[in-house]
C-alpha positions, 0 to 999 in steps of 0.5 A: 516477554517471550516470543513464544509468548507473543506467538501464542497471543497472535495466533489467539487473536483475540488480544490486539499485539500491537502494544508490545511491538516496538514500532518506531522503526518499522518499515515494509521492506522494498517499499522505499520510493523511486521517482520515475518519468513517464509519458501518456498519451492526451487521451489516456490522462483525460481518461485517466483524469476523469476516473480520478475524479470521478472516485474524487482521488488524486491522478497518481494515487489511482494510477498507483492503485491499478498497476499495483492491481495489474501486478497482483494478479500474475 
């Protein structure tokens, strides 16, 4: 399939173009992980843990979401 035809399919929004894509080698740029250490005050960890427990998510996931939300606000 020509790129032009794929563009038309995508732009129409009527067809799922996923079957036409080679996704086995795909990755998001700049989404490689790097481990970092962050020190939090105990009171802050308690608040984070309480919120994470209430939402039923791991602490790390909650922190990642909060940071991502804050970064996209800027």
